[in-house]
C-alpha angles and dihedrals in degrees: 000000000000116000116229112246122218134196112197126213123194130182129200120180102222138033088239091059090044094055095041096046091236107158092357095083091053091052092048091050092050092050092045090052090052092047091053093048094056097033095238131154123237109225100175142359131208129190125197117205108191150116117279088236093058113098095187109098111175093166091053090052090051091047092050091047092050092048090049097050095042097043091240133146117246110231127193128183103230125014092181090061089061099034094108094054106091094185092057094045094048092048090050094046096047098042095086089224120129111243141179134192115219091217094045109027092165092064117115140173091286091053092049092045091055091047090050092052091050092047091049091049090051091051092049091048090053090049091050092050091049092051092047091051091050091048091050091050091050091050089055089055098257112153112235131199133029109343091210093055124196093347091066092047091051091050092049091050092061091067096041097101092089091051092051090049091051092051091049092049090049091052091050092050090050090050090054090052090051095048096092090047092053093044090050092051093045089052087057090057098261098132106138121088091242094050092048092048091050092048094047092050091045091051093053095249117148134206118253088269094049097256135122124282122254132175091267095051091045089050090051090050093050089048091055091047091051091051091048090051 
């Protein structure tokens, strides 16, 4: 009898919670309880430490990749805790990887798809309300934007080198994380930019900014990997 293999994915919202185990231990206990109930084996575990507003999830991508190449099921502790994050839900739904939530084992791709649509609608509603409030304020004569105008922007730009360096370092780190994914796809014969972009999108992988892959973004990724090599 073949034992079911699981890859676990946990998420804590701050580095403080990640280092202290706050929230993480409860997720681990929930997943362990589920693993014991079905008699499965845990082959790998990934933990994301991030802000809830951050759509970039490198650990999720690694977890999905590991589950895909090992034929495992991705297991998370609580789907309802992440049900308002459209980026997470869409990545999970489109990855093609089997998954289960310990708190909602009956959930499937249809359930996640509906949750993603609701989450996206909520985000759009918030955006609409924000724009309407700004328009109303403008109509009342309230001045919007930076009160110091272009001068403040120019001053801020002088110290922007550190920010550019941080963005570059983040892109390079992301490229390293994506290296095994690219090598796996290339080994399957997907060597052109178009084929790689299609495979990455089909697998639920996202660009460093959380968007879809195109030939240009794939080319940029391959360029970073070539420089790193």
